[in-house]
N, C-alpha and C positions, 0 to 999 in steps of 0.2 A: 296161540300165544305170540307167535312172531308178528302177526298183524297188530295185536294189541301193543306190542313193544314199539312197532313203527309209528302207531298213532300217538303214543305217549311221547316219543322223541320229537315227532312233528309238532305236537302241542307245546313242548318245552321250548322248541326253536321259535315258534311264533310268540310265546310269552316273553322269551329273552329279547326277541326283536322289538317288541312293543316297549319293554322296559328300557332298552337301549335308546330308542328314539325319544322316550320321555326324559331319560337322563341327559341326552344330548341337548334337548330343548331347555332343560333346567340349568345345565352347567355351562353351556356355550352361549346362551342368551339369558342370563339370570335377571337382567334389568327389566325384561319384558313382563316378569311376574311380580315385580315389586310395586308397591303402592306407597305414596308418601302423604303424610299429613301436613298440609300447609299451615296448620295452626301451631305446630311445634316449632318454636324458634330456637336458634342456636344457644341462647342463654339458658333456656329451659333444659335443653339436651345436656349441656355441659354441667349444669347444676345437678342433674340426675346422676351423673357419672363421677361426681367428686369423691365418693367413698373409695373408689379405686385409686385415688391419688393421695390418700391420707399418709402423712409423715409426721412423726413426733416433732412438735414445734412449740415448746412451752414459752418461748420468747417471741411469739408471733406478733404481738402489738409493736414491740420495738423493731423487729425484723421488717415489718411492713413500712415503718417510718424510714428505715435505712434504705429499703427498696425504692421508696418514693424519692428519697434524696438522690440515689444513684441514677434514677431515671432522669431527673432534672439536670443533674451534673452531666450526664451523658449527652443530653440534648443540647445543652447550652455551652458546654466546655469541651468535652472529650471529642465528640463527633466533628464540630467545626475545626478543632485543632488537627484532627486526622485528615479532614478534607484538604486543609491548607498544606499539610505535610505531603500528601499525595500529589498535590498540584505543583509544588515547588521542587520536589525531589524526584529525579528520574527513576523509572522502574528498576533498572539494573542496580542503582545505588540502594534503593529500598530493599531489594532482594538481598544484597550483600550485607546490609545492616541486620536484617532478620536472621540470616544465616549465622552471622557472628554471635548474636545473642543466643541462638539455639545451640551453638557450639559450647557456650559457657554452661548451659543447662546439662551438658553431659556429665559434669562433675557430681551433682547430687544423684543422677541416675546410676552412675557407677557405684557410688557409696551405698545407695539403698538396695541395689541388686546384690551386692556382697552381703549386706545385712540380712537379706532374705534368702541367702545361699543360692542365688540364681547365677551360677557361674557363667553360663553361656551368654546371658544378657550382659553381665559385667564385661566379658571379653568383647562382645559386640560393640558396646558403647565406648570401651577403651580404644578399640580400633578406629571408631568414628572420630573420637577426640584427637587422636594422633594424626590420622590422615588429613582431617580438615584443618588442624592447627598448623601442620607442616606444609602439605601440598596445597591446601586451600587458603594459605596466607591468613592465619589467625581465624579461619572459619568463614571468611568472606565468600568463598566458593565451597559449595557442598559437594566435594568430590566423592565423599564416602557413599552418598546415595547413588551416584552414577556407577559405583562399583558394586551395587546391590546391598549396601548396608543402610537400610532405611532407619530413620530415627525411631527410638522407642522412649518410653517415659516411665520412670519410677520415682516416687517421692516418699518423704518420711511418713506422711499420712498413710500411704499404702503399706509401708513397713510396719507401722503400729497395727494396722488392720490385719496384716498377715499373721501377727502373733496374738490376735484375738482381742485387741483393744477396741471396745465399742466406739461407734461414731460419735455418740453423745448428741446433745441437742443441735438442731439445725440452726445455722447462723447466716445472716446476710451481712457481709462485711462492707464497710464504707469503701467505695471505689472498686474493690476487688470482686464483689458479687457473692454468689452462693458458696457456702462452706458449711462446716460443722466444727464442733469443739476439737475433735481429734485432728482434722485436717488443718485447722488454724494453727495449732501447735506445730504441725509438720511444716507449714510454710515458714515459720520462724526458724526451725531447725535447719531447713535447706538453705535459707538466706544466710544464716551464720556460717554454715559450712562453705558456701561459695566465697564468702569474704575471708574466711580463715585460710583456705587453700590458696587464694589469690592467683588463680591461673591466668597466665599472660599479663600479669600485673594490672588487670582491669580494675579490681576493687580499690586498690590504692590510687590508681589514676583517677577513678571516678570521684574519690574524695577530694582530690585537688581541683577537678573540673565537674562541678555538680550538674552541668548541662548534660553530661552523659547519662545521669539518672533520669533526667527529663526525657531524653531520647529513647531510653529503654522503656519507659512507661508509654510513650507515644507509639513505639513499635509494637508493644504488647497489645495496645488497643487496636492498632492497625491490623494485626494478624488475628484478632478475635472477631468472629463473625456475628456473634449474638448482639442484637440491638434490642433494648428495652422497648416494648410495645409492638414488636414485629409479629407476635403471635395473634394480634388483633382479637384478644379475648379478655373478658372481665376476670377470668381466672388465671391470668398469666403467672401471677405469683405462685399459685399452687402447682401449676405445670412445671415451672422452672425448678421449684423445690423438689418435686417428684423425680424429674429427669436427672437432676444432679445427684440425688441420693441413690437412685438405682444405677447410674453410671459408675459411681464410686464403688458400689458393691461389686460390680462386674470387674472393675480394675483391681480391686483387692484380691478377688478370686483368680485373676489371671496369672 
């Protein structure tokens, strides 16, 4: 009996050793076992996976036209303007402008955090707003981040989603890009809130000097990394639509 037991253990050890070596070759050098079909092009592969990217888009014909308009406007107006802005504006000044506009965005974040009963986030953003507005000279310097208070974002679209309002149909907005019916209403609400509170007197000042609105738009495009066409795919529209939709779902659940 003892001899049989020893033989069984020896056999199991040998089997385990062979399996381990097989697993090692499979998992540490997986590409050695893969074969590729050179006949399968990227277009065919992406078309075969489009079902995973399906999003409700009843206004797709109109959205695609707006998407094409945004692409052309981006190529011929937005990006050349941003390149000129970067060329003539020193990096420290660009950083200060971006920080100042980010500081103003703390207003809707605080309001929407309170509406969603997220007390810690509201206090976090309030501290950022006060520290950057006072010690950062109207937000030109982001002293709050250096203190460990990294920026967070909450908007009215997230607030509506938090309380169960569905996203509604997907929308491609002129100039602004991907959105949906709920988030488009949220953009309007946040814009009106910023103007109504008039923090640091910026909204009223920008009414007197419309160039500040232009600077805000240029800075927004400057800080937005997405470029139309950069995915190098005939299905870029579907991919952007899917990524935006899923990203907003995660933000609402956060």
